[in-house]
VOKOL-266223 format. One line per field, with one value per atom (N, C-alpha, C, O, CB): residue in one letter; atom name; x, z, y. Coordinates in Angstrom, 2 decimals, padded with zeros to 5 digits. Last residue first. Glycine has a CB too. Layout:
N
aa [A:...];
at [CA:...];
x [X:...];
z [Z:...];
y [Y:...];
This chain:
119
aa [S:S:S:S:S:G:G:G:G:G:G:G:G:G:G:V:V:V:V:V:V:V:V:V:V:E:E:E:E:E:H:H:H:H:H:V:V:V:V:V:K:K:K:K:K:R:R:R:R:R:F:F:F:F:F:L:L:L:L:L:N:N:N:N:N:A:A:A:A:A:A:A:A:A:A:A:A:A:A:A:K:K:K:K:K:H:H:H:H:H:V:V:V:V:V:V:V:V:V:V:S:S:S:S:S:S:S:S:S:S:V:V:V:V:V:A:A:A:A:A:N:N:N:N:N:A:A:A:A:A:F:F:F:F:F:G:G:G:G:G:N:N:N:N:N:P:P:P:P:P:N:N:N:N:N:K:K:K:K:K:E:E:E:E:E:I:I:I:I:I:D:D:D:D:D:E:E:E:E:E:I:I:I:I:I:T:T:T:T:T:F:F:F:F:F:I:I:I:I:I:G:G:G:G:G:R:R:R:R:R:A:A:A:A:A:Y:Y:Y:Y:Y:L:L:L:L:L:A:A:A:A:A:S:S:S:S:S:Q:Q:Q:Q:Q:I:I:I:I:I:D:D:D:D:D:Q:Q:Q:Q:Q:A:A:A:A:A:S:S:S:S:S:I:I:I:I:I:T:T:T:T:T:I:I:I:I:I:G:G:G:G:G:E:E:E:E:E:P:P:P:P:P:I:I:I:I:I:I:I:I:I:I:I:I:I:I:I:S:S:S:S:S:W:W:W:W:W:D:D:D:D:D:I:I:I:I:I:G:G:G:G:G:Y:Y:Y:Y:Y:E:E:E:E:E:T:T:T:T:T:S:S:S:S:S:T:T:T:T:T:S:S:S:S:S:I:I:I:I:I:A:A:A:A:A:S:S:S:S:S:L:L:L:L:L:P:P:P:P:P:V:V:V:V:V:D:D:D:D:D:V:V:V:V:V:K:K:K:K:K:G:G:G:G:G:G:G:G:G:G:S:S:S:S:S:K:K:K:K:K:T:T:T:T:T:D:D:D:D:D:K:K:K:K:K:I:I:I:I:I:Y:Y:Y:Y:Y:H:H:H:H:H:K:K:K:K:K:S:S:S:S:S:I:I:I:I:I:I:I:I:I:I:L:L:L:L:L:T:T:T:T:T:K:K:K:K:K:D:D:D:D:D:E:E:E:E:E:Y:Y:Y:Y:Y:R:R:R:R:R:V:V:V:V:V:A:A:A:A:A:A:A:A:A:A:A:A:A:A:A:A:A:A:A:A:G:G:G:G:G:L:L:L:L:L:V:V:V:V:V:S:S:S:S:S:L:L:L:L:L:V:V:V:V:V:K:K:K:K:K:V:V:V:V:V:E:E:E:E:E:P:P:P:P:P:M:M:M:M:M];
at [N:CA:C:O:CB:N:CA:C:O:CB:N:CA:C:O:CB:N:CA:C:O:CB:N:CA:C:O:CB:N:CA:C:O:CB:N:CA:C:O:CB:N:CA:C:O:CB:N:CA:C:O:CB:N:CA:C:O:CB:N:CA:C:O:CB:N:CA:C:O:CB:N:CA:C:O:CB:N:CA:C:O:CB:N:CA:C:O:CB:N:CA:C:O:CB:N:CA:C:O:CB:N:CA:C:O:CB:N:CA:C:O:CB:N:CA:C:O:CB:N:CA:C:O:CB:N:CA:C:O:CB:N:CA:C:O:CB:N:CA:C:O:CB:N:CA:C:O:CB:N:CA:C:O:CB:N:CA:C:O:CB:N:CA:C:O:CB:N:CA:C:O:CB:N:CA:C:O:CB:N:CA:C:O:CB:N:CA:C:O:CB:N:CA:C:O:CB:N:CA:C:O:CB:N:CA:C:O:CB:N:CA:C:O:CB:N:CA:C:O:CB:N:CA:C:O:CB:N:CA:C:O:CB:N:CA:C:O:CB:N:CA:C:O:CB:N:CA:C:O:CB:N:CA:C:O:CB:N:CA:C:O:CB:N:CA:C:O:CB:N:CA:C:O:CB:N:CA:C:O:CB:N:CA:C:O:CB:N:CA:C:O:CB:N:CA:C:O:CB:N:CA:C:O:CB:N:CA:C:O:CB:N:CA:C:O:CB:N:CA:C:O:CB:N:CA:C:O:CB:N:CA:C:O:CB:N:CA:C:O:CB:N:CA:C:O:CB:N:CA:C:O:CB:N:CA:C:O:CB:N:CA:C:O:CB:N:CA:C:O:CB:N:CA:C:O:CB:N:CA:C:O:CB:N:CA:C:O:CB:N:CA:C:O:CB:N:CA:C:O:CB:N:CA:C:O:CB:N:CA:C:O:CB:N:CA:C:O:CB:N:CA:C:O:CB:N:CA:C:O:CB:N:CA:C:O:CB:N:CA:C:O:CB:N:CA:C:O:CB:N:CA:C:O:CB:N:CA:C:O:CB:N:CA:C:O:CB:N:CA:C:O:CB:N:CA:C:O:CB:N:CA:C:O:CB:N:CA:C:O:CB:N:CA:C:O:CB:N:CA:C:O:CB:N:CA:C:O:CB:N:CA:C:O:CB:N:CA:C:O:CB:N:CA:C:O:CB:N:CA:C:O:CB:N:CA:C:O:CB:N:CA:C:O:CB:N:CA:C:O:CB:N:CA:C:O:CB:N:CA:C:O:CB:N:CA:C:O:CB:N:CA:C:O:CB:N:CA:C:O:CB:N:CA:C:O:CB:N:CA:C:O:CB:N:CA:C:O:CB:N:CA:C:O:CB:N:CA:C:O:CB:N:CA:C:O:CB:N:CA:C:O:CB:N:CA:C:O:CB:N:CA:C:O:CB:N:CA:C:O:CB:N:CA:C:O:CB:N:CA:C:O:CB:N:CA:C:O:CB:N:CA:C:O:CB:N:CA:C:O:CB:N:CA:C:O:CB:N:CA:C:O:CB:N:CA:C:O:CB:N:CA:C:O:CB:N:CA:C:O:CB:N:CA:C:O:CB:N:CA:C:O:CB];
x [036.76:036.53:035.29:034.96:036.41:038.72:037.75:037.52:038.01:036.42:039.46:039.59:038.51:037.51:040.98:039.24:039.75:039.92:040.46:038.84:038.60:039.42:040.04:041.24:038.59:037.06:038.21:039.15:040.37:037.73:035.08:036.02:037.24:038.34:035.31:033.80:034.44:035.44:036.54:033.37:032.79:033.79:034.52:035.74:033.14:030.88:031.99:033.14:034.31:031.52:029.15:029.82:031.03:032.10:028.83:028.26:029.02:029.80:030.97:028.09:026.83:027.96:028.86:030.08:027.47:024.87:025.79:027.02:028.13:025.08:023.57:024.23:025.23:026.32:023.19:022.50:023.48:024.26:025.47:022.79:020.71:021.77:022.88:024.06:021.20:019.00:019.77:020.94:022.05:018.86:017.82:018.66:019.55:020.72:017.79:016.38:017.38:018.35:019.56:016.70:014.67:015.62:016.73:017.88:014.88:013.12:014.03:015.08:016.24:013.24:011.58:012.53:013.57:014.76:011.80:010.14:010.92:011.99:013.15:010.00:008.86:009.84:010.73:011.92:009.14:007.11:008.15:009.24:010.42:007.54:005.51:006.24:007.40:008.54:005.31:004.45:005.26:006.11:007.27:004.38:002.96:004.08:005.02:006.24:003.57:000.97:001.98:003.19:004.31:001.36:-000.89:000.19:001.29:002.41:000.77:-002.75:-003.20:-002.15:-002.48:-003.54:-001.14:-002.23:-002.75:-003.14:-003.36:000.51:001.10:000.02:000.22:001.80:-001.37:-000.65:-000.02:000.00:000.43:-002.08:-003.09:-002.43:-002.86:-004.11:000.21:-000.12:-001.15:-001.09:-000.68:001.77:000.94:000.77:001.12:-000.44:003.29:003.46:002.75:003.08:002.94:004.45:003.99:004.34:005.50:004.63:005.45:004.14:003.59:002.38:003.17:007.97:006.94:005.54:004.58:007.22:009.42:009.59:008.53:008.23:010.99:008.82:008.24:008.32:007.39:008.94:010.43:008.97:008.30:007.32:008.58:013.00:012.51:010.99:010.33:013.16:013.11:013.23:012.69:011.99:014.69:012.91:011.89:011.92:010.87:012.10:015.30:014.01:012.90:012.05:013.68:017.16:017.20:015.85:015.32:018.31:016.46:016.30:016.30:015.53:017.42:017.25:015.81:015.52:014.48:015.31:019.89:019.35:017.84:017.26:020.04:022.01:020.70:020.09:019.82:019.78:025.52:024.36:023.10:023.13:024.48:028.76:027.67:026.51:026.52:028.10:030.70:030.00:028.87:028.09:030.95:032.07:030.98:030.15:029.02:031.53:032.69:032.97:031.78:030.62:033.35:033.54:032.36:032.65:032.83:031.08:035.92:035.76:034.63:034.74:035.52:035.62:036.80:036.59:037.02:038.05:033.34:033.35:034.55:034.52:033.33:033.86:033.17:033.20:033.11:031.73:036.26:035.78:035.17:035.84:036.95:035.50:036.01:035.45:034.27:035.64:035.96:035.25:035.92:036.78:033.84:036.29:036.22:035.45:034.42:035.57:038.59:037.27:037.31:038.25:036.79:040.34:040.43:039.02:038.33:041.44:040.84:040.32:040.58:040.98:038.82:041.43:042.58:042.13:042.96:043.52:038.97:039.84:041.05:041.62:040.33:037.95:037.28:038.25:038.35:036.02:039.70:039.49:038.85:039.17:038.62:039.40:040.67:040.56:041.25:041.79:036.98:037.03:038.32:038.33:036.92:036.49:037.05:037.07:037.17:038.48:033.23:034.67:035.22:034.49:035.00:030.54:031.16:032.65:033.27:030.85:028.65:029.61:030.11:030.10:030.79:026.17:026.63:027.55:027.26:025.43:026.13:026.09:026.60:027.36:026.90:026.63:025.33:025.21:024.29:024.28:028.70:028.26:026.87:026.03:028.27:030.41:029.26:028.90:028.81:028.06:032.46:032.76:031.61:031.81:033.95:032.78:031.83:031.97:031.62:030.34:034.89:034.85:033.95:034.31:034.37:036.91:035.63:035.67:036.39:035.35:039.42:038.37:037.02:036.10:038.21:040.92:041.21:040.09:039.83:042.53:040.53:039.64:039.79:038.89:039.96:040.80:041.44:040.41:039.52:042.56:038.58:039.29:039.94:039.66:038.32:037.24:038.04:038.79:039.54:039.03:033.87:035.26:035.93:035.27:035.35:031.41:031.92:033.41:034.13:031.59:029.24:030.48:030.75:030.37:031.66:027.35:027.04:028.26:028.31:026.50:027.92:027.16:026.86:026.18:027.93:029.70:029.64:029.03:029.56:031.06:030.16:029.37:029.28:028.84:027.93:033.20:032.12:031.40:031.95:032.66:035.27:034.52:033.33:032.56:034.06:038.30:036.85:036.26:036.72:036.34:041.30:040.52:039.02:038.55:040.84:042.81:043.00:042.15:042.26:044.46:040.49:041.86:041.92:041.18:042.77:037.57:038.43:039.87:040.39:038.24:034.25:035.58:036.37:035.93:035.51:031.61:032.34:033.69:034.20:032.52:030.07:029.63:030.30:029.65:029.92:028.98:029.99:029.41:028.38:030.43:028.33:027.70:028.76:029.36:026.42:029.37:029.48:028.74:028.54:030.97:029.29:028.77:028.88:028.54:027.29:031.90:030.97:030.52:031.28:031.65:031.88:032.47:031.44:030.26:032.95];
z [-016.54:-017.59:-018.40:-019.32:-016.99:-016.01:-015.65:-016.82:-017.93:-015.19:-015.55:-016.21:-015.74:-015.13:-015.94:-014.60:-013.69:-014.33:-013.71:-012.53:-016.93:-015.84:-015.01:-014.74:-014.94:-018.69:-019.21:-018.08:-018.24:-019.95:-016.95:-017.56:-018.16:-018.12:-018.65:-016.43:-015.33:-015.89:-015.35:-014.48:-019.00:-018.39:-017.25:-017.12:-017.86:-019.32:-020.26:-019.64:-019.75:-021.57:-017.23:-017.24:-018.15:-017.79:-017.69:-018.14:-016.90:-016.85:-016.48:-015.68:-020.42:-020.55:-019.32:-019.44:-020.77:-019.18:-020.15:-020.35:-020.44:-021.50:-017.69:-017.00:-017.92:-017.49:-016.48:-019.75:-018.84:-018.11:-017.92:-017.82:-020.82:-021.65:-020.79:-021.06:-022.62:-018.63:-019.15:-020.00:-019.89:-019.99:-018.46:-017.36:-017.83:-017.47:-016.17:-020.85:-020.63:-019.52:-019.65:-020.26:-020.45:-021.57:-021.40:-021.76:-022.89:-018.28:-018.11:-019.23:-018.98:-018.07:-019.54:-018.50:-018.29:-018.14:-017.17:-021.28:-021.79:-020.79:-021.14:-022.11:-019.54:-020.49:-021.05:-021.26:-021.63:-018.21:-017.46:-018.39:-018.06:-016.66:-020.42:-019.64:-018.91:-018.97:-018.65:-021.14:-022.11:-021.42:-021.78:-023.17:-018.85:-019.19:-020.20:-020.11:-019.75:-018.93:-017.88:-018.16:-017.76:-016.55:-020.92:-021.24:-020.17:-020.47:-022.62:-019.90:-020.87:-021.08:-021.38:-022.20:-018.30:-017.68:-018.60:-018.13:-017.31:-020.26:-019.21:-018.58:-018.36:-018.12:-021.66:-022.35:-021.34:-021.55:-023.28:-019.72:-020.17:-020.88:-020.74:-021.10:-019.65:-018.48:-018.86:-018.39:-017.33:-022.95:-021.93:-020.73:-020.78:-022.51:-024.67:-024.73:-023.58:-023.27:-026.05:-025.86:-024.58:-024.54:-024.39:-023.37:-027.96:-028.10:-026.80:-026.67:-028.65:-027.73:-027.40:-027.41:-026.94:-026.03:-028.26:-029.17:-028.93:-029.82:-029.02:-026.00:-027.29:-028.28:-029.05:-027.86:-024.13:-023.97:-025.30:-025.68:-022.92:-025.15:-025.00:-024.86:-025.41:-023.79:-025.00:-026.30:-026.24:-027.15:-026.76:-022.19:-023.10:-024.45:-024.97:-023.29:-021.36:-020.95:-021.88:-022.29:-019.47:-022.56:-022.83:-022.51:-023.28:-022.00:-021.37:-022.82:-023.20:-024.07:-023.57:-018.79:-019.05:-020.53:-020.91:-018.59:-018.71:-018.82:-019.03:-019.41:-019.98:-016.89:-017.51:-017.53:-016.48:-016.73:-017.44:-016.81:-017.53:-018.63:-016.83:-017.45:-017.51:-016.71:-015.48:-016.95:-016.99:-018.26:-018.37:-019.32:-019.35:-014.73:-014.62:-015.89:-015.88:-014.30:-014.34:-014.95:-014.82:-014.81:-016.43:-011.70:-012.46:-013.04:-012.30:-011.56:-010.24:-011.50:-012.35:-013.57:-011.22:-007.96:-008.80:-010.19:-011.19:-008.14:-006.83:-007.21:-008.07:-008.82:-005.98:-006.06:-007.33:-007.78:-008.97:-007.23:-004.71:-004.60:-005.94:-006.84:-004.20:-003.86:-004.86:-004.58:-004.26:-006.30:-000.47:-001.73:-002.63:-002.20:-001.47:002.83:001.92:000.67:000.75:002.60:004.47:003.88:002.83:002.03:003.25:007.30:005.86:005.30:005.63:005.18:010.53:009.62:008.17:007.85:009.84:012.44:011.76:010.76:010.22:012.80:013.42:012.81:012.10:011.23:013.88:014.47:013.34:012.64:011.41:013.83:016.53:015.52:014.28:013.16:016.08:018.09:017.38:016.32:015.30:018.38:019.32:018.24:017.43:016.23:018.79:019.99:020.32:019.09:017.96:020.88:019.49:019.26:019.63:019.59:017.77:020.20:020.42:020.19:020.64:021.85:017.80:018.89:019.00:018.03:018.67:016.51:016.72:017.93:018.95:016.91:014.02:015.38:015.47:014.62:016.29:011.44:011.74:013.14:013.43:011.51:012.21:011.24:011.61:012.05:009.80:015.24:014.43:013.48:013.89:015.33:017.00:015.57:014.70:013.51:015.29:019.66:019.12:017.60:016.99:019.59:019.67:020.64:020.15:020.21:022.02:017.75:017.67:018.62:018.40:016.20:017.73:018.35:018.42:019.07:017.60:016.29:017.71:018.44:019.61:017.88:013.67:014.34:015.86:016.62:013.88:012.58:013.15:013.86:014.55:014.13:009.88:011.13:011.60:011.07:012.22:007.14:007.55:008.80:008.80:006.41:006.61:007.01:007.30:007.67:008.22:004.91:005.24:005.45:004.59:004.11:006.00:005.40:005.80:006.89:005.80:007.34:005.96:005.24:004.01:005.19:010.42:009.77:008.34:008.15:009.80:009.67:010.61:009.90:008.89:011.19:009.38:008.86:009.97:011.07:008.38:008.82:009.67:008.97:008.10:011.05:008.49:007.72:008.58:009.02:006.30:010.06:010.13:009.26:009.31:011.60:010.02:009.68:009.82:009.72:008.26:010.21:011.26:011.04:011.80:011.33:008.75:009.22:010.34:011.32:008.08:008.56:007.79:008.22:008.07:006.25:009.17:009.77:008.98:008.75:011.30:008.30:008.16:008.84:009.05:006.67:009.57:008.31:008.07:007.69:007.15:012.53:011.96:010.70:010.76:012.99:013.04:012.72:012.02:011.04:011.81:015.81:014.42:014.26:015.23:014.00:017.85:017.61:016.13:015.29:018.09:019.52:018.39:018.27:018.55:017.08:022.92:021.88:020.77:021.03:022.45];
y [-015.49:-016.49:-016.18:-016.92:-017.87:-012.50:-013.53:-014.45:-014.22:-012.90:-009.03:-010.32:-011.28:-010.88:-010.91:-006.48:-007.51:-008.88:-009.80:-007.64:-004.91:-004.39:-005.51:-005.49:-003.49:-006.43:-005.67:-005.29:-005.34:-004.41:-007.37:-008.32:-007.62:-008.17:-009.13:-004.95:-005.69:-006.68:-006.82:-006.42:-004.37:-003.50:-004.21:-004.08:-002.21:-006.41:-006.28:-005.47:-005.84:-005.61:-005.73:-007.04:-007.01:-007.52:-008.15:-003.22:-003.33:-004.63:-004.64:-003.23:-004.01:-003.09:-003.15:-003.14:-001.66:-005.57:-006.19:-005.31:-005.83:-006.42:-003.58:-004.69:-005.39:-005.76:-005.70:-002.02:-001.43:-002.52:-002.40:-000.49:-003.93:-003.37:-002.76:-002.96:-002.31:-004.29:-005.42:-004.92:-005.45:-006.35:-001.77:-002.24:-003.38:-003.44:-002.70:-001.83:-000.79:-001.22:-001.05:000.55:-003.99:-004.04:-003.00:-003.26:-003.81:-003.10:-004.24:-004.30:-004.62:-005.54:-001.17:-000.77:-001.87:-001.59:-000.46:-002.88:-001.75:-001.33:-001.16:-000.55:-004.65:-005.16:-004.05:-004.25:-005.88:-002.90:-003.61:-004.13:-004.05:-004.77:-002.14:-001.15:-001.81:-001.34:-000.44:-004.59:-003.86:-002.81:-002.59:-003.22:-005.11:-005.99:-005.32:-005.47:-007.32:-003.16:-003.10:-004.00:-003.68:-003.48:-001.85:-002.78:-002.73:-002.31:-002.47:-000.13:-001.13:-002.22:-003.37:-000.47:001.46:000.71:-000.39:-001.46:001.65:002.57:001.72:000.85:-000.34:002.58:004.05:002.97:002.01:000.80:003.55:005.90:004.94:003.76:002.61:005.62:007.40:006.59:005.52:004.39:007.49:007.13:007.77:006.84:005.66:008.18:005.63:007.08:007.80:008.94:007.61:002.79:003.33:004.82:005.21:002.56:001.28:001.93:002.49:002.65:000.96:000.44:-000.54:000.08:-000.52:-001.15:002.68:001.54:000.46:-000.33:000.93:004.21:004.57:003.42:003.20:005.81:002.82:002.89:003.21:002.56:003.95:003.28:001.91:001.88:001.00:001.23:006.08:005.41:003.99:003.54:005.38:006.43:006.98:006.27:005.90:008.49:005.25:004.68:005.17:004.39:005.06:006.96:005.52:004.88:004.08:004.84:009.40:009.24:007.76:007.34:009.99:009.03:009.18:008.97:008.43:010.59:006.57:007.93:007.89:006.88:008.68:004.83:004.65:006.04:006.62:003.60:004.38:005.01:004.56:004.00:006.55:004.30:003.34:003.92:003.94:001.93:006.21:006.24:005.23:005.30:006.02:005.70:006.67:006.72:007.20:008.05:002.20:003.50:004.43:004.00:003.34:000.30:000.74:002.12:003.09:000.77:000.09:-000.64:-000.09:-000.02:-002.10:001.58:001.81:001.22:001.79:001.20:000.61:002.02:002.37:003.34:002.90:-001.98:-001.77:-000.32:-000.04:-002.24:-003.47:-002.09:-001.72:-001.21:-001.10:-006.80:-005.87:-004.48:-004.35:-006.35:-008.00:-007.80:-006.78:-006.02:-007.38:-006.82:-007.96:-007.57:-006.91:-009.17:-004.74:-004.88:-005.98:-006.06:-003.53:-005.72:-005.51:-005.68:-006.65:-006.51:-004.10:-005.13:-004.75:-003.63:-005.33:-002.31:-002.95:-004.02:-004.75:-003.57:-001.51:-000.49:-001.09:-000.43:000.47:-003.91:-003.25:-002.30:-002.30:-002.47:-004.38:-005.43:-004.84:-005.24:-006.58:-002.11:-002.30:-003.39:-003.32:-002.66:-002.52:-001.55:-001.70:-001.45:-000.13:-006.03:-004.72:-003.81:-004.28:-004.87:-007.48:-007.48:-006.10:-005.12:-007.83:-009.60:-008.30:-008.45:-009.41:-007.76:-011.49:-011.39:-009.95:-009.20:-012.36:-013.60:-012.22:-012.22:-012.85:-011.24:-016.21:-015.71:-014.29:-013.83:-016.61:-016.94:-016.36:-015.82:-015.06:-017.37:-019.69:-018.68:-018.21:-019.00:-019.25:-020.11:-020.48:-019.35:-018.19:-020.84:-019.61:-019.58:-020.02:-020.29:-020.44:-017.64:-018.62:-018.55:-017.55:-018.33:-015.78:-016.88:-018.01:-019.19:-016.37:-013.96:-014.68:-015.87:-016.83:-015.15:-012.93:-012.13:-012.84:-012.36:-010.85:-014.78:-014.60:-013.85:-014.11:-013.84:-014.46:-015.41:-015.30:-015.67:-016.86:-011.11:-012.28:-013.15:-012.65:-011.88:-010.17:-009.92:-011.22:-012.29:-009.35:-008.67:-009.82:-009.41:-008.43:-010.28:-007.50:-007.31:-008.64:-009.62:-006.39:-005.90:-007.22:-007.07:-006.57:-008.28:-003.25:-003.74:-005.18:-005.62:-002.86:-001.82:-002.20:-002.77:-002.77:-001.01:-003.15:-002.09:-002.53:-003.54:-000.73:-005.93:-004.83:-003.63:-003.16:-004.48:-009.30:-008.19:-007.16:-007.46:-008.65:-011.15:-010.66:-009.51:-008.84:-010.20:-013.84:-012.84:-012.45:-013.30:-013.39:-014.54:-014.61:-013.50:-012.35:-014.50:-016.56:-015.37:-015.63:-016.76:-014.90:-018.80:-017.79:-016.55:-015.59:-017.40:-020.94:-020.78:-019.77:-019.88:-020.35:-019.28:-020.18:-019.92:-018.82:-019.97:-018.62:-018.68:-019.70:-020.82:-019.06:-016.34:-017.60:-017.47:-016.37:-017.99:-014.35:-014.94:-016.28:-017.25:-014.00:-013.01:-013.91:-014.56:-015.23:-015.00:-009.69:-010.97:-011.82:-011.39:-010.79:-007.66:-008.10:-009.41:-010.16:-008.25:-004.81:-006.15:-006.45:-005.62:-006.27:-002.98:-003.17:-004.63:-005.56:-002.72:-002.07:-002.90:-003.09:-003.35:-004.27];
């Protein structure tokens, strides 16, 4: 029988962690309802479960990427052209990479709101 970690129990359902997934199964399979506890459940509980959470792979467009060119442009804009420049200015290097990631995250946030809405 597979072992799951109980995340929470609410009503007749339990959120559990199995391998790398969070699943919703019937509370019926959970004898000890303490969050954080591990319990064995029948394979049928896993195979008939519902995966919890948004399927981000559907929402995240393939067009949101971080390219080598994006990083290069950000580094050059901060005067970082060589390894020596990174060693002299590690904060500038980190800020350049962070700015590229921040831009991609903002684009993703915008796209998520277009697809699923939100406040």
